[in-house]
Phi, psi and omega in degrees: 000126179264128179287352181271350184240023182284142177222151175287175178292346175258015173070026171271138182291146178241125176241118183277123178262317179205133184285343182081198184248130177294136182255120180264358180253194180289155182112183181303156186288329178226132178260149170057041173283156175230129180203156176257133173241111190067236179257002184262128175272130182239148172227126182172209187251159181235134178245143183237133177218167173286309178239153178302321183296344178297339177304317181277329177300322181269004176060037178291338182293343180255002184253117182298339181296341183258006181294335184260020176288126182255346178208134177253114181258123183224159173283316181231126179267107184245358174191158178283145178243136186239150172282178180296333179271013177072013172273139182288145175276124179306139184235136173252117179263122189274335191297334179279352180258352183258126180295145182304319182290330177291318178296319178297316180297322180297312180297320179295314183297314185279353181250015180266065186290343184282351184261160179299315172228153186304324185266014184309312183283350187239359186302326182294347179281347183273136183290154186295327180299314179300315182293313183296320178295321180294320179298323177299315179296320180296318181294317178295326176296320178296317178296323178299320178296320179289329178299322181298321178293319179293321179299319178295320179290328176298318178296316180299323183269005183060048175066032180264097182297324180298318179294317179297317177301316180299315179297316181295316179296316180302313180300317184279337170295330180280351182056195184293320186293315186244012182303311181293322179295316179296322178296320179294327176294314181298322182276353183283353178221147178296145182298337177300331177294320177296316179303314184285342184251353195287345180277356175238103182302328180298323179290320177296317177300317180300316179296311184293314181289324179293314180294330181281344183082005183287344180272005175280069186231154178270356182300138181254119180197144182299322179299315182293318180298319179293320177301314181297317180296316179296319181296316179301317179296311183292322180298321178286315183301317185258007179053053183270139174238146176254021174296133179089356177284129182279148180289143177273159184237144172252345190302127176064020176261141172288148183312319179298340180259007177303144180300329176301314182291316182293324177290322177296321179291321178296318178297318180296319179301312183286334180288335182254004183233093184288333180230062187298315182298313180299320180298320181291316181295322182282340181296130183249356183220163179296319180298323177295322177291319177303319183297330179295325185268359180285141181142169183233174181278179174294159190301327182307322186279353172298328185244018180216148166248339175225172178291332191275329193234134176278145180227176177301141184290114177219119177301133185267064176281160175283130178287161179298323181293323178288322174302318180300318178298318179295320181292316180295314190265344181238303191291312181297314176301323178293316179297317178299313182296320181294318176300313182294318180300324180265014174061034173266107186281340181280112180248023184297327179295323178295311181297319182298319179294317180297328180284354177263343183273134180299153179302141173285154176241118174208178186298323181292307184296316182296322179293317178301324182286350171277347184259336187199154180275072178288165175296167187238045175237169179297331175303314182290317183294322177295321178296321180292324176297317177299318180299311183293313187287326188251352180233297185299312183292342180255008181054038179268052182297327181291341179261001185253136181296325178292314178298318179297320179297320180288325179294325186267357180289142182250084181209000000 
């Protein structure tokens, strides 16, 4: 369909100047559109229906919100629609502009309810250039979404990038099960408290375990007693409250992911990194980022997963797979956001690092790889997650490059 050859049902030419803003609430479908009909320039709203008669079915003729509609876009024009002053509303009928094979492909694609995604049986028909280019756009779109969350936290922290990094790291150290709880712990104290305590890992552990409620234990140990004493001192010194801190969970977690271990690792990271944010921003390679996360917890946790029970001695270092999760979900979004905030449009360093990290494995990514020979890096897996969650699951095939390619194929 060519936008240059559009005509109303009365054969007046339509020239689109601006599509306006899509409306997700009640009222016309698009606000503040600009278009020429014949020689007249119009500014107003656009309403979309299957049939012209739907205007009356939905009682728009009695709703003042529709008085400023300048174009009625329909699939089938089956009757004239009039304004209150009895002038007809210009109508664009789409069915004569859509090729028969495109219409057939659209119906086929959107009615394949038995499949995981609508294009499941046909995805292999799409060329690799289209798919790879689309994945690049999807990944950057995903980062844009994460940037909005970081931007909101920047406002909350009064433009304190170090605090935002701490919040983001805390949430992702907690993974899905304890992410919100860890974030509530991180936000329960001003970041200046972390700054003042970070050179003593024991003080950070006392703060994290004390705020989490994990030190409410009957276990007897000199380490635990000292932690409790330190926490009491710091809580008074910095006027810290744990009101609003969410409870942490151990249920169905493997011991390496216990909240005790993850909080101890977070404390260890901050105790050995005096300029963590600067180090992350300056890192240009995956190996440089890995080196930032290398290190172990305090000795007590070599032989413990909880406060109560002794276990076989194993240093609680961060595994490479856990580092990858932190880099994918925290570090790369922070680097992207910092570049964007400082109006640096070149994000190649971010993309290059993501292309070095192995692909994630989850139900979405693994299923996609049964349908097509996608790339095998974290860049690709993040793009596929974006594709499934924001396009496939919402049947937004018309907005998807893969869906568009399948709609336009003539076979």
